[in-house]
N, C-alpha and C positions, 0 to 999 in steps of 0.2 A: 578839236580831236573829239570822234565818239569811240564808244565803246570797242567797235571791233579793231578801230585803229591803235587803239591805247593795249590792244589784245586783254581784254578782261572778259572775263568768265559772265555769262549771263547773269541775270539775276534768278533765274529758274535751275538753271543749271546748279550756281553756289547754293541756291535753298535745296535743293537734291543731295548735295554731297555733306552738306549738313546734319539733313535726316539722315543718312549714312552712318555717319559718325555719332551722332547720338545713339541711333540703333546698336552701333559696334560696341560702345561706351556700357548700354545698359545691359545688353548678354554677357556683358566681362563684371559686371557687378559694379563697375566705376564710376558708374552714373552720382552716386551722390558725394563724390568726391570732385565732379569738375565744375563745382561751382553752379554760379547764378545764370540760365540760359536764358531768361525774358531778352536782355539787350540783343543777344546775336540771332534770336526768332524771327526779327524784322528782317525780311529780305531786303537787300543793297548791300552797300560799302563793305560792313563788316563781315558777312557772308563769304561777298567776292574775296576780300582780303586773307581770309582765310584759306579760299581755295587756291590763291596765288603762292601762299606758303608751305601750302600742301607741295602742291607741282614743284617750289624751288627744294624742298626736301626730298622729293625723289628723285628730281634731277640728279641732285648733290649723292646720291647715293647709287643712282646709276654710271656716274660719272666716276666714281670710287673718292669723291671728294667730301671733306666735312663740313656739316650744316653750321654755316656762324652767323651771329648778328648780321654781316656785314655783306651777304651774300642773300638772307631775307629781305633786309634793305634796299638792295642794289634790286630786287625782282618788286619789292612794292614800289617805288618810289621810281621806277622806269613806267608804272602804270599811271601813278596819280600824280607826279611832281613835274608840272613844266619847266620848271627852274633845274632840275636835274636833265630831264630830256636835252634841255638846251646847251648844260655843261657839258654833254657827252659829246653833241655832235660839236662843241668847239673844241673839246679836246683831240678827236678826228681829224679835223681841220689841221689844227697846230701840228698833228704828228705827220699828215702828208705834206704840208709846207718845210716841214725837218728831213722828211725823206728826200725830198724832192731837192733841197739845199745838199744833202749831204751826198746825191748822186751828180749832181754837177761836177765835170770834171775842174779840177785847182789848174790855177793858171802857174806856169811853170816858170 
């Protein structure tokens, strides 16, 4: 699967979001408290995961849901874990099969 199929933000977009967040933190004088940024400056998976997490937080807020560890995990795993996606597909197939069995007319 490529980045588009996994619904990943591009590395360029992720880097731009990161810079906006750093700039906002500096404007609010919280920059010294946000820790060492060197590992985050390299474009790639860390910045992409930050954008995916922010997206999950925004969507949770828009839907009136609480942001939980499970919600963030699901958002990240859906994009980076082949095993997670396979488990979701198997679960959907099992639900369809169970629904089909339930809808079948019972012998009288």
